[in-house]
N, C-alpha and C positions, 0 to 999 in steps of 0.2 A: 371489749365487749363484756367484759365482767364476768368471767367464769367463776361459777360456785365452788370450785374445788372439791367435787364429788370424786374421788380418785377410785377409779375400778381397779379393783386388785383381784382379779380372776386368777392369774398366774397360775393358770392349769400345767401340772407336771414341774412347778419351779424346782430345782433342784441345785445341788452342791457348787459352792466356790470357795470358800475361805473356811478350810478347814477338812480334817478326815473324815469318811465315814467308817466309825466303829462296827466290826464285826461285820464287815461287810460279805455279801456271797457273790462272786463273780458269774455274770449271768450269760456275757457275752464278750468276745474281743473283736475291735473294729479296727481295720487296717485301712489308713488313707494315705492313698500315693500322690505324689504331688505333680506328676507328669511331665511335660516337656518344659515346661517354665516354673519361675520361681513365685513361691507365695508369700503374702504379707498380710497378716492379721485377716485370713480371708473367712466371712461368713459360709457356714457349711451346714448340710443336713442330710441324713439320711432316714429313709423309711424302714420303719420296724414293721414286722408280721404279727399278726393278731395275739398268735402264742407268746411271743418274746413282750409285747406291748402291754399283755395282761399281766405277767410278771412284776410289774413296776409299781402296781399299787401298794400303798404303804411307805413309800419312800425309795430313792434311786439317786445313784451319782455317778459320773465319769472320771475316770482317772488316766492319768498318761505318767507311766514310770512311778506309780506309787502318788502322785501328786494329784489333788482334786482340780477339775475343769467346770467352769459354770457351764450348765447344760439346762435346756429346757423342751418340753415334751408338746408338741401341738395338737390343736384339735382336728387336724386333719384325717381323713379315714383311707388309708392307713395312717395312722399317726406318723410325725416326724420326728426324730430327736437332731435338736438345732444346737450348735456351738459354735464358737470361734477359733479357729486353728491359729492360735496367738504365737506372736514373734514371725522369724523368718523361716519358711518350708524351702530347701533348695530345691530345684528341678530334681526329679528320679528319687528323692528321698520317701522312706516310707514310716509313717508315724503310726503308733500303735497305744489303741485306747482301750479301757475296759470298762464296762457298762457292770455297774454293782447294785445289788438290791443291799437297801439298809437306810437309817435315818439321814434325814436331808440337811445338812447345817445350813446356818445363815448365807445368802449368796451376796455378791456385791451390790452396789447402788442400781435399782432396777431399773429399766424402761416403764413408763406409768402413763397412764390413760387418765385425763382429765376432762370431764364431760359435764355441760350444762343441758338447758332446754333449746340452743342454738348451735351448739356446735361441741367438736372433740378435737383434744388436744392431746398430741404425743411428747413427752419431756422426757430428760434423763438430770436428775438434780433439779436444779432452778431453772436450767435451759431449755428453750422451746425448741421444737424439731419443724411441725407442721400443725396445722388446724383445719380438720375437715368440718365444712358448712353445711348441717344436714336440713337446717331452718331456713326458709326462702328468704335470701336478702335483695332487698328494692334497690332499685338505681338511686343515682343523684337525683336530687328534686329537681323538676322540669323535665325529665326524661319518661320516655313512655313507660309505663308498668309492664309492657311484654319483656323488659328486660331483666324482670326479676328472675332469680336463677337460686337452685338448690345444687346440691350435689358436686361440689368443687372443692379445692384444696386452697386455701390462702388464709394468713401468711403461710411459706416457705422461709424458715430462719435460717442463716449461717449458724456455725457455733459460737461465732461471737456476738449473734442476736441480732445481726443485721436483717431486713426483711427484703427478701429477693425476688418476690411475685409483686405483680400489680393487678388492680380490679378495676374496671369501668374507664378504663383509658378515654380520654376526651375525641381520639380517632378511631376507636372501637370500643363501644360503651359494653357491647357483650361478651369482651376479652375477660375470662375468669380466673386469672392465676395459673393453676395447674385444672385441666377439665379434657373431657373427651367426648364431644359430638360429634356426629357425622354431617356433612354440610349439603352436597347436592345428591340427593338421594330419589329414589321411585317407590313408593308403596303405593299398593293396590290401584297403580295408575295415577296418583296424584304426585307431584312433586312436592317433598317434604325438606324442609332445611332444620335440622336440629340444632343448628351452629349461630346463625344470623338469626336473632330473634325478633326483630323488629315486625317482619312481616307477619308475624303470629302465626306460621305454618307449623312450625313444631316446637319440642322443648326437651329438656331432661330434667326430670324430678327425682329426688330422694324418694324413697318408698319406706323402709325399715333396715334394723341393725340385723344381722345375721348372728355375729359374735364379737367378743373381744377378749383378748388376752395382754395381761403385764406380766414382767417377768425379768429375771437376770440377764437372759440372751436379747430376748426382743419384746418389743411390743406390737401390737396388731389388731387391726379391725376388719370385718368385713360387712358390705351393707349390700341392699339391693336397690337399683334406681331403673327407673323407666324412662325409655326414648317414645315420646307421646305425639302423633297425628293431630295438631289441633284442629284440623279442618276435615275430617273425616264425617262422612254426610250423617251419620245419627250420632254426632258428636264427638267428643275425643276418644282417640283408640290408640291403645298401646301397640308400637311396632316392634319395640325390642325389650327385652328382659336385660338387666345387666346386673353382674356381682361385681364389685371394688374389693381386692385384697390388698391391705396396704399394711406392709412388716417392716419396723424399723429394727435394724440389728443396734445391740449394746456395744457401741465403741468405745465406752466409757466418759463418765462426767469431766474429763479433761481435754478430751479429745478436741482436734482441730478440724475433723471432719464428719460426717455423720453419712450412713450407707441406709437406704430405703429402697426395700421391693414393690413394685406396683406392678397387680394383674388386674387386667379387666376380662370377664368373662362373658360373651354376648350370644342371645338366642333368641329366634323370633318369638313372638309374644302370642303368634294364631298361626294358622296354616296359610298365611299369606306371604313370601319371602321380600326381603329389602334389597332393592337393586342399588348398588354404589356404582356409578360412571365414573370413567377416570377425572380425576380433577385436582387441582392444586394444592387443596388443602384438606384437612378432616382427619378425626382420630384424636390421639393424646395430643394435646396442646400446653404451650408455656408462655406466658407474658410476664416479661420481668419488670423489675423495680422502674418507675420513670427516672432514677438516676442513673441509668444504663443508657446512656444517649449515645449516638452516632459520633463516632471520633474518639468515644472514651470504653466503649464496648466492643466485643467482638467473639467470634465463632472459631473454632479449629475441630476440623473435622477427621475421623481417620485416616482417611485418604488425602490429608493435609490441606484442605479446602478452607476458605476463610468466608467472611462477610461478602468479599466482591465477587466470589465464584462459586460459593457453595449451594444456593438454591438448585432445586433438582437434581443434586448428585444424590447419591448412595453412601451410606456409611454405618458402620459398626457401634460407632460413638461419636459422642458431640460434644466437646465443651465449650460452655457458655459464661463470660467472665465479664466484670468490670468492676468500677470502684463504688464503695459505701462510705457513709459515715463513720464506720468501725474499720475500714481499711478494705483492700482488694479481695473479691470473694468469686466464687464461682460455683457451677455445677455441672456436673459429667452424667449426660445421659446414655445411657446403654440399651440397645438393642440385643434380644436373643436371638440366637438363630432358628429357633423353632417358629419364631412369627410368620405372618404371610408376606410372601415379596421381599425378605430377607436378604442380602441388607436394604434396608428400607430407603425409599427416597425421603427426602427433607424437604421443608417449607424453612428457609432463611431469608429474613429481610434484609435485603442488600443496603437498604437506607432505613434512616428513622432511628427509632427504638428497636428494642429488643424482642423479637418473637422468636419461637421454634415449635417445630411440628415436624415428628416423624409419621409418614403419609403413607400408607401402603396400597392406596389407589391412585396416587398422584400418576402413575404412567400406565396402569392396565385397570380396567374396570372388573368389578368384584359381586358375587350375587350371595347374600346370607339366605340359605335354604333353612327351610322349616325342620325341627327337631335334629340341628345339628348347634354344637358349642362353636363358638369362636373365641380364640385366647389369645390375649395381648400381654405380653412380657416385658418389663422395664425394669432397669435399676437405676436409681440415682445415687451419685456422690456429691454431697454438698461439702463445700470445704472453703476455709480461711487461707488467705493467700493467693499463690499462684499454684499451677499444676501442669507439670511438662507431659509432653506427650507420651512417653515412653511410660510414666506413671498410669495414664490414661489406659494404654493398651494391655498392662498388667493388669489392673483393676476389671477389664473387660474380661480377659481370659479368667479370673475367678468366676464370673457371670457366665459367659459361653462356653467357656470349655473349663469347668471345675474339674478339681481333682477327684479319682475315681474311688471308689471303698468297696472293701468287702468285710462281710459280717460271719463270724463263726461262732459255734456253740462253744461254752467254755466245758473243758473236761473236768466230768465228775469225780 
């Protein structure tokens, strides 16, 4: 694509990692309890109240047993203090951190955002993690222009830089790497399909960037997208407003896995509801690289299901894996307990190439009512090599059942 390397270094709240904070004033003590499961290099965050967050202007850091820990403050309201619980934290163990005020030394190799006029990429060092395509991407030559699409992620790269997603597959031109449309819907009495684009009834379009952050602990962007009814009587009409929040954790420039969180917040764009009848697919979807052919690639769910028996079943997580020119690789998809109809049903292809879809409306209908937010939370772990079911379950616990935290004011 020829990115112009306009590196976004917003780095709001970027704080210490390599080196001590001198003459630091302790603002708060933070105790993190592992709970009933072991933790391993666990991404973690805690909300700060306005009073504590207001004391962080001018520089701050995080320490554990007097040693600096890379931390970063998000732009959420209330803001979140984010870091990674480095190493192994055994079940039941309590770790104590100190939030301190003072100069912020240089951090580790940051997660960076690189943007041009077509796409935004997230990378660590010289390794790419994902690309969000906000400019319209046309279909292959000879295909209907209705297949033109924006607002999707492709490629997703493995740490070894193998491309794990595909778009415009000959059997499904409308498949776009990692994307999230609905299929069989009813809007103002009209059948609208935002997924299958060729009939021209609906589509999803990028609207604008909300914000972007880069720093030592995470890189993140938020965007607005519109789900559009193309056949409304008075012309195109927006049925849903959506915000994508994509946050990539800094697992290190030498790591053999990436972790990134995806949140979609959807809301009716008018006083008209959106009806979602029960349907076999719809929602967040993943079309894999064409290298992942039947007989070479497979699925494994948290309930032990595979390609042959996984479709229509429910799971907390699903491993998707296969060969690449860089060696074996895979993606661990994790659903969150707060998601609708969790553990969500899945669309898995029993034959052919690899397609995956967490589908919360597969078994029961749903109606999006005006004035309400509908939030979908997923985590992806993208890895080199192989991944065992026990590892997948531990990683899901970090996401779905994270460590608990208490914050106390420091003694004056």
